[in-house]
C-alpha positions, 0 to 999 in steps of 0.5 A: 466522511463519517466521524470517529463515532461508531459506524459498525453498521457500515463495516464488513461484519467479518472484518469487525469480528476478526480485528476489533477486540472490543467496542472501544476499538477504532472503526472508521470509514472514509467515503467519497473517494474515487477508485482509491488504490493506496493508503499510507500514514505519515509517521511524523505527523500522524496524517493519512494520505489516500491515492485516488485513481479516479478512472482507469488504472492506465488512463492518462487523464490528469484527474487523479488526486491524493486525499489528506486525513488528519491524525483522527481520520477526518478529511482535511482536504479531499483533493489535497493534491489534484491532477490538473491543478498545478501538478500532473497526476493521472492514476496514482497508486503506491505511496511512500513517505520519506522525511517531508516528501510524499512519493506517488507511483503514477503509471510509469512515473514516480512523482514527489510532493511536499507532504505539508503543502502538496507542492510538486517536487518533480519526479524520480528519473527512470528514463534509463529503464523501460518502465511498464506499470508502476504500483507498490512503493516501500521504504527501509526507514533509512532513505532507500525507496523500492519501486515495483514495476508489475508489468516489467517484473522488476523492482527498482531501488533508489537511495534518496538520501545520497541522491543516487540514480535508480538501479534495478534491484531485481528483474525476474519472471519469478516475481510474477507481477510484483504489486505490493512491497513492504520492508519488515521492520523486525528483519529489514527484509523486503517482501513483494506480493505477486499480482499474477500468481498469488505469490509472497516473495522475499527479496534479498539485498543482492536481488535473490528471490525467495518464495515464502508462499505460493499456490499449488495444484491442490491449493489455490490459497491466493488470487491477485495479491495487491498490498502487503505491510507489517505491524510493529511486531513483525506480523505480515498483512496481505490484501487479496484483491480478487478473493476479497480478503486480508490475511495475517501471517505471523513470524512462524508463517501461520496464516489467518484470514482476518477479513473476507467478503471485501470489495476489491481491497486494493491496498493494505497498510499499517499504522504501527504507532497506533496499531491500525490497519488501513484498507482501500477499496478500489471499486467501493470508492471507500477506505477504512481504518480499523484497530488491530487489537494486540496480536503479537508475534509468538 
């Protein structure tokens, strides 16, 4: 783990040139991880959490773990939550925070943990559904949790504030393997990115699917899309796992590649308070936090 001092020599050149407006901007790399698949910030405490698969994405080996960083990006505990140490955790991927609960997708389960202590709080009951391969999680800021099932082309919805049972928001082949999920803070719209076909989709409250971006015969712009999030100004960020890049899409749907030549960017998340982008590199066993400058929607 490096300090907050300059580490620009270890960061991808294109990432730095695209994101950092000056040498004073934050550039922090976290190393020593094991197949990091998810990255999130707790908006209340400022702490960061990274999900480590520590093996294959479907391996039920109970050795996955969650790394905790403090608000300055320093590792508090590499294995803050560790499979086989009082909890079950195989290959964690998606992360979400609601209040003092950290939600973690883990193959076919969504596990809950106390965000301060790491204590297990049980699981979301998905037994009523034929769950296949869970990936991205997202919240709407009002207690609703969305869960992507890449293998089943399904997005589930859970109102955690009212302790309601999960429901299917949408099950549709048009989702093409939904992977990353995010709620636009400006509009409240749920967005999903497709692993199978490189689509970016908007999901209405009634489950209707609207295609925002899709590849065409003449333009294969996107590959396997893994993560999506929004900054405080409504700009969308999408990580492309197979093409090794991150793009920014503004509210007028203009696309800009802000980072490329990256090693398996598995997730992208935004710390909206501090205007930072967080990226985990699955096969690179590392993650990064970088300043976004002040790019606003126009």
